[in-house]
C-alpha positions in Angstrom: -271.3 -108.2 141.0 -270.7 -106.0 138.0 -269.4 -107.0 134.6 -265.7 -107.2 133.9 -265.1 -104.7 131.2 -262.4 -105.6 128.6 -262.4 -102.0 127.2 -261.6 -100.7 130.7 -258.7 -103.2 131.0 -257.4 -102.1 127.6 -257.5 -98.5 128.7 -255.6 -99.3 131.9 -252.9 -101.1 129.9 -252.5 -98.3 127.4 -252.4 -95.6 130.1 -249.7 -97.4 132.1 -247.7 -98.0 128.9 -247.7 -94.3 128.2 -245.5 -93.7 131.3 -242.0 -94.6 130.0 -238.5 -93.1 130.0 -238.2 -94.2 126.3 -240.3 -93.6 123.3 -243.0 -96.3 122.9 -241.6 -97.4 119.6 -238.4 -98.4 121.5 -240.3 -100.2 124.2 -241.3 -99.3 127.8 -238.8 -98.4 130.5 -240.0 -97.8 134.1 -237.2 -98.2 136.6 -238.5 -98.3 140.1 -238.9 -94.9 141.8 -238.2 -93.1 138.4 -240.6 -90.4 137.3 -242.2 -92.8 134.8 -242.7 -95.4 137.5 -244.2 -92.8 139.8 -246.7 -91.7 137.2 -247.8 -95.2 136.6 -248.2 -95.9 140.3 -250.2 -92.6 140.6 -252.5 -93.8 137.8 -253.2 -97.1 139.7 -253.7 -95.2 142.9 -256.2 -92.8 141.3 -258.1 -95.7 139.6 -258.3 -97.5 142.9 -259.7 -94.4 144.6 -262.2 -93.9 141.8 -263.3 -97.5 142.5 -264.1 -96.5 146.1 -260.9 -97.7 147.8 -258.6 -96.4 150.4 -254.9 -96.6 149.7 -251.7 -96.9 151.7 -248.0 -97.5 151.1 -246.1 -99.9 153.4 -242.5 -99.2 154.6 -241.1 -101.4 151.8 -242.7 -99.2 149.1 -245.6 -101.5 148.1 -248.9 -99.9 147.3 -252.1 -101.3 148.8 -255.8 -100.6 148.2 -259.0 -101.8 149.9 -262.6 -100.7 150.2 -263.3 -98.8 153.5 -266.2 -101.3 154.3 -263.6 -104.1 154.5 -261.1 -102.2 156.8 -257.4 -102.9 156.9 -257.4 -105.6 159.5 -260.1 -108.0 158.1 -258.8 -111.1 156.2 -258.7 -110.4 152.5 -257.4 -111.9 149.2 -254.3 -110.2 147.9 -254.3 -109.6 144.1 -251.7 -107.7 142.1 -248.2 -107.7 140.6 -245.7 -104.9 139.6 -245.4 -101.9 137.3 -241.6 -101.6 137.0 -240.1 -102.9 133.8 -236.9 -104.1 132.3 -235.2 -101.5 129.9 -237.3 -101.2 126.7 -239.7 -103.9 127.9 -243.3 -104.7 126.8 -246.7 -103.5 127.9 -247.9 -106.6 129.7 -245.2 -108.0 132.1 -246.4 -107.2 135.6 -249.0 -104.7 134.4 -251.4 -107.5 133.5 -251.6 -108.5 137.2 -252.1 -105.0 138.3 -254.9 -104.1 135.9 -256.6 -107.4 136.7 -256.6 -106.5 140.3 -258.1 -103.1 139.5 -260.8 -104.7 137.5 -261.6 -107.2 140.3 -262.0 -104.2 142.7 -264.4 -102.6 140.2 -266.4 -105.7 139.3 -266.7 -107.3 142.8 -267.2 -104.4 145.3 -268.3 -106.8 148.0 -265.4 -109.3 147.7 -262.7 -109.2 150.3 -259.9 -108.0 148.0 -256.7 -106.0 148.5 -254.8 -104.7 145.5 -251.1 -104.7 145.8 -248.4 -103.2 143.5 -245.0 -104.6 144.5 -242.0 -102.3 144.3 -238.9 -103.4 142.2 -239.8 -106.8 141.0 -237.6 -107.0 138.0 -234.2 -106.4 139.6 -232.8 -104.3 136.8 -233.0 -101.0 138.7 -231.1 -102.1 141.8 -229.5 -105.3 140.7 -231.6 -107.6 142.9 -235.2 -108.6 142.2 -238.4 -108.6 144.2 -237.1 -106.1 146.7 -240.5 -104.8 147.8 -242.0 -108.2 148.4 -238.8 -109.5 150.1 -238.7 -106.5 152.4 -242.4 -106.7 153.3 -242.0 -110.5 154.0 -239.0 -109.9 156.2 -236.5 -111.6 153.9 -234.5 -108.4 153.6 -233.6 -105.9 156.3 -232.6 -102.2 156.2 -229.0 -103.1 155.8 -229.6 -105.1 152.7 -231.8 -102.4 151.2 -229.1 -99.8 151.8 -226.5 -101.9 150.1 -228.2 -102.1 146.6 -227.8 -99.1 144.3 -229.4 -97.8 141.2 -227.7 -96.2 138.2 -227.7 -92.8 140.1 -225.8 -94.4 143.0 -228.8 -94.2 145.3 -229.7 -97.1 147.6 -233.2 -98.6 147.6 -233.8 -96.7 150.9 -232.6 -93.4 149.5 -234.4 -93.6 146.2 -237.6 -94.9 147.8 -237.8 -92.4 150.6 -240.1 -90.1 148.6 -242.4 -93.1 147.9 -243.0 -94.3 151.4 -239.9 -96.5 152.0 -238.9 -96.1 155.6 -236.3 -98.3 157.4 -237.6 -97.3 160.8 -241.1 -98.8 160.0 -240.0 -101.9 158.2 -240.4 -104.3 161.2 -243.7 -102.8 162.4 -245.3 -103.0 158.9 -244.0 -106.4 158.0 -246.5 -108.7 156.3 -249.0 -110.2 158.8 -250.1 -113.5 157.3 -253.2 -113.8 159.5 -254.6 -110.8 157.6 -254.7 -112.6 154.3 -256.8 -115.4 152.9 -254.2 -115.8 150.2 -252.6 -114.3 147.1 -253.5 -114.7 143.5 -251.1 -113.1 140.9 -252.2 -112.9 137.3 -249.2 -112.8 134.9 -248.4 -113.3 131.3 -246.8 -116.7 130.6 -243.6 -115.3 129.0 -243.3 -118.6 127.1 -244.7 -119.9 123.9 -246.5 -123.1 125.1 -249.9 -121.7 125.9 -250.2 -119.5 122.8 -249.0 -122.4 120.6 -251.6 -124.7 122.1 -254.4 -122.2 122.0 -254.7 -122.1 125.8 -255.8 -118.7 127.1 -255.3 -119.3 130.8 -253.5 -121.8 133.0 -253.1 -122.4 136.7 -249.5 -122.2 137.9 -248.6 -124.9 140.4 -244.9 -124.2 140.9 -242.2 -121.5 140.3 -238.7 -122.5 139.2 -235.8 -122.1 141.6 -232.9 -119.9 140.7 -229.2 -119.4 141.3 -227.4 -116.3 140.2 -223.7 -115.7 140.1 -221.2 -113.0 139.1 -218.1 -114.4 137.4 -214.9 -112.3 136.9 -211.9 -113.4 134.9 -208.6 -111.6 135.2 -206.0 -112.0 132.4 -203.6 -109.5 130.9 -204.4 -106.6 128.7 -201.9 -106.4 125.8 -201.3 -105.1 122.3 -203.6 -106.7 119.8 -201.1 -106.6 117.0 -197.9 -107.7 118.7 -199.1 -110.3 121.2 -199.1 -113.7 119.6 -202.0 -116.1 120.1 -199.9 -118.4 122.2 -198.8 -115.5 124.6 -202.3 -114.2 125.3 -204.3 -114.3 128.5 -207.5 -113.1 126.9 -210.2 -112.8 129.5 -213.0 -112.3 126.9 -212.0 -115.5 125.0 -212.1 -117.3 128.4 -215.5 -115.9 129.1 -216.7 -117.0 125.6 -215.5 -120.6 126.3 -217.3 -120.6 129.7 -220.5 -119.3 128.2 -220.4 -122.1 125.6 -219.9 -124.6 128.4 -222.9 -123.1 130.3 -225.1 -123.5 127.3 -224.1 -127.1 126.9 -224.6 -127.7 130.6 -228.1 -126.4 130.5 -228.9 -128.7 127.5 -227.5 -131.7 129.4 -229.5 -130.9 132.6 -232.7 -130.3 130.6 -232.9 -134.1 130.0 -233.8 -134.3 133.7 -236.0 -131.2 133.8 -237.1 -129.5 130.5 -237.5 -126.2 132.2 -233.8 -126.0 133.0 -232.1 -122.9 131.5 -228.8 -121.0 132.0 -228.4 -117.4 130.7 -225.5 -115.0 130.5 -227.3 -111.7 130.1 -224.8 -109.1 131.1 -221.1 -108.9 130.3 -218.4 -106.2 130.9 -215.0 -106.1 129.2 -212.0 -104.1 130.1 -210.3 -102.1 128.7 -212.9 -102.5 125.9 -210.6 -101.1 123.2 -210.5 -102.3 119.6 -206.7 -102.8 119.6 -206.2 -104.3 123.1 -206.4 -107.9 124.2 -209.1 -107.9 126.9 -207.5 -108.1 130.3 -210.7 -108.6 132.4 -214.2 -109.8 131.7 -217.1 -110.0 134.2 -220.5 -111.5 133.5 -223.7 -112.7 135.1 -225.0 -116.3 135.2 -228.7 -117.0 135.7 -229.5 -120.7 136.3 -233.1 -121.9 136.7 -234.9 -125.2 136.9 -238.2 -126.6 138.2 -236.2 -129.4 139.9 -234.3 -128.9 143.1 -232.0 -132.0 142.5 -231.2 -130.7 139.0 -230.3 -127.3 140.4 -228.0 -128.9 143.0 -226.4 -131.2 140.4 -225.9 -128.3 137.9 -224.4 -126.0 140.6 -221.9 -128.8 141.5 -220.8 -129.2 137.9 -220.6 -125.4 137.3 -218.5 -124.8 140.4 -216.1 -127.6 139.5 -215.7 -126.8 135.8 -215.4 -123.1 135.5 -212.2 -122.8 137.5 -210.6 -125.5 135.3 -211.6 -123.7 132.1 -210.2 -120.4 133.4 -207.0 -122.0 134.7 -206.3 -123.7 131.4 -206.1 -120.2 129.9 -203.9 -118.7 132.6 -206.8 -116.7 134.0 -207.7 -116.0 137.6 -211.4 -116.4 138.4 -213.7 -115.1 141.0 -217.2 -116.7 141.2 -219.6 -115.2 143.6 -223.2 -116.4 144.2 -225.4 -113.4 144.3 -228.8 -115.0 144.8 -230.3 -118.4 145.6 -234.0 -119.1 145.6 -235.5 -122.6 145.9 -238.2 -124.2 143.7 -241.5 -122.9 145.1 -244.6 -125.1 145.0 -247.8 -123.1 145.0 -250.7 -123.7 147.3 -252.8 -126.7 146.1 -256.0 -125.4 147.7 -255.8 -122.0 146.0 -254.9 -123.7 142.7 -258.0 -125.9 143.1 -260.1 -122.8 144.0 -259.1 -121.2 140.7 -259.9 -124.4 138.7 -263.3 -124.6 140.4 -264.0 -121.0 139.7 -263.1 -121.5 136.0 -265.3 -124.6 135.9 -268.3 -122.6 137.0 -267.6 -120.3 134.1 -267.4 -123.2 131.7 -263.6 -123.3 131.5 -261.1 -126.1 132.1 -257.7 -124.8 133.0 -254.5 -126.8 132.5 -251.6 -126.7 135.0 -248.4 -124.9 134.3 -245.0 -124.2 135.9 -243.4 -120.7 135.8 -239.9 -120.5 134.5 -239.7 -116.9 135.6 -239.6 -115.7 139.2 -242.4 -113.5 140.6 -243.3 -111.8 143.9 -245.6 -114.8 144.4 -242.5 -116.9 145.1 -241.6 -114.7 148.0 -245.0 -114.7 149.7 -245.8 -118.3 149.0 -244.1 -119.6 152.1 -246.1 -117.2 154.2 -249.6 -117.0 152.7 -251.5 -119.5 150.5 -250.5 -118.5 147.0 -251.3 -119.3 143.4 -250.9 -117.8 140.0 -252.9 -117.6 136.8 -251.0 -117.4 133.5 -252.3 -115.5 130.5 -251.0 -116.6 127.1 -248.2 -114.6 125.5 -248.1 -114.2 121.8 -245.3 -116.3 120.4 -243.8 -116.4 123.9 -242.2 -113.0 123.5 -241.5 -111.1 126.7 -239.1 -108.4 128.0 -239.4 -107.0 124.5 -241.4 -104.2 122.9 -243.2 -106.9 120.8 -244.7 -108.5 123.9 -248.4 -109.0 123.4 -251.4 -110.8 125.1 -255.0 -110.7 124.2 -257.1 -108.3 126.3 -260.0 -110.8 126.2 -257.8 -113.4 127.8 -256.9 -110.9 130.6 -260.6 -110.1 131.0 -261.2 -113.9 131.3 -258.6 -114.1 134.0 -260.3 -111.3 135.9 -263.7 -113.2 135.7 -262.0 -116.3 137.1 -260.5 -114.3 140.0 -263.8 -112.6 140.8 -265.5 -115.9 140.8 -262.8 -117.4 143.1 -262.9 -114.5 145.5 -266.6 -114.4 145.8 -267.2 -118.1 146.4 
């Protein structure tokens, strides 16, 4: 075993951060399959090769690296995350797990480890998250991958063709669970709890479930000056009322599960003119909780109330569910393995639940999976101000090395 090197980890983070479509002062933007994303992936690939590894890309566009002495068929531990980002995001989301995996390969050359970089985790490039892990796990087929589009109008299959994505090989290269001892994904917490409580690392035992919807309201565009308030069918005003209701619904449901949240993060207004009453509004709804009964109860209330709020304003409503993912418990034995490894290093790790979704949630039903959280400064994430301590990331790498070698 070699020493985990915090300076090397810091260099990896800074190098990956330098690959961005935006100036670093405005955050970091790496849409999947973009030139910036390709540069970042090439950096990881080269670092893995310098560590003595062979690399390959599966048909879903995920990058893999192993030492030749291990071979591709021997059982191994998966370790990694993603390098795509939200627009103007931070340096650490996803990247933390990738650089940890790189450092594990360097520090533990004899351990059975396979680095993985999942393609399109965030969902902001193609409108649906975790495409690489879902396709590798067999949860999405070629038809589904051809139906999602990026800003250039390309499907995941079209945009990814230059990066190894191949519909004809998807079935043959699907994840084979027997080849893996498990998955450990290191990720920043993206919440304030650990930083506030001075906790550098935590073992994640569950990942919140999620429902996502697209809501469209149709009213009537009309003149802003001559249409009385009583005569309006204002789609944006209706959207505002629904959004206020969703906020109060989340607060009510949080009494049963504190990690229950509802977010409207995207809204479109037509005709979007200063002197026209909005005739149509469309917006996203992202509903998450660590409790499956709370998700079911909240969905029931949401589906019943939104049509009534729209109807009271004379608005037509379309509500489409775009994604449903259950609460995912992580593997108790792998979680205990991480706790035991930390204990041998003189650490006691608390348990945590993840409010955000990760590729780990997709693989957990197929291979034993756990996560390690690293504290996020002030809980800021998906933001240029995102920050985690390099020494905490190095500590996570030491725990993973100890877990994989035991």
